[in-house]
N, C-alpha and C positions, 0 to 999 in steps of 0.2 A: 642463490645468494644466502649465506648463513646469517643468523641474527646478529652475529658479531660485526658483520660488514655493513649492516643497515645503518644509515645515518638519518636522524630525524631532526627537523628544524625545531629549535626551542620555541615554546609557547610564551607569549607575553605574560609577565607577572601581573597578578591581580591581588588585591588585599582581601577579597571575598566580601567586603562590606558594600562595594559598589556594584550595582546591578548593571547588566548590559543596557545600552541605550535602547529606547523603544523601537527605533528603526531597525536594529539588529534582530529583534524578536518579532517584528511585525510580519515577516515572511513565514513564521511558524504558526501564526494564528489560525490558519485554515487546515493545519495538519490534523487528521482524524486519529484519535487514540481510543482504545477500548477501556471504559470504566466499568468496574464490577464491584459488587458489595458481597463480601464473604461473611456469612453468618457463622460458619464453623466448619470443621473437618472431622473425618473419621477414617479409620482403616478397617477393611474387612477382606475376607477371602473372596476369590472369584465366585466360588460356590454360593456364598452369602449374597453377593451382589446379584447373581443370576436368579436367586430365589425371591428377590424383591418384586412386589406387585402392588396393585391398588390396595390401599389401607395399611401398607407396611409403614413402620415408624423407624427412622434411622436416628440414633442418638448421636449428637455432635459433641465436640470437645469444649464447648463454650456454654457458660451459664446464660440464661435469658436476661440477666441483669447486666452482663458485660457489654461494652461497646463492640460494634462490628467494624470490620476493616474495609476501607475504600482502597481498591487496587486500580492502578493505571497501568495498562499493558502487563498485568500480572505482578506488579510490584506495589507493596503497601505504601501509600503516601499519606493516609489520614485515617482517623477513627471517628465513629459517631454513633448516633442512636437512630434506630428505625422509627419513622413517623408515618402516619397515614394521612394522605391529602385526598379528600373526597374518597374515591374507591381505589386509589393508587398508593403504592408504597413510595417513600422518599427517605432521604438520609439527612439528618441534621448533623453537620460536622462539629465535633467537640474538640478535636485536637489534630494538628497537622504535624507530620514528622519533620524534624530538622534535616537539612541536607547533610549527608555524611560523605566526606571526601573519599573514604575508602570504598563506599558502595556505588559511587557514581560510575555509570557506564558498564556496570556488571549486569549480566543477564538474569541472575537469580539470587536467592537469599543465601545459598550454601555454595562453597567453592566446589569445583569438580573433584571427584574422587581420583586419587593418585594411587595406582597399584603399587604394592610393596615389591621391590626388586632387590634381590641379593647381589652383592658385589661378587664378581667372579675372581 
């Protein structure tokens, strides 16, 4: 079946201001998601990565004063500051990302690459 032949049922219209009822979301409360805190990133060659060892220092692309990112299943949802609670690290959330209609349901931050194709 080609994409042109596929028929989809229309979704009910929402105004975006109304949240789904608690009963609709209640079945999602036990779904496990992975939360991670990203302090920063860097790029290096494979040779540089293989030469890392105890005592190596890796410079990151973020200042120590900048907030860190809170990721849920790899997607940034909030930012905050690292705190220490007893002997453990924690995150004090300082800002939460707004939901963006364009990015909902997408798997990553960047669109997939499309190869250049010359018309014949």
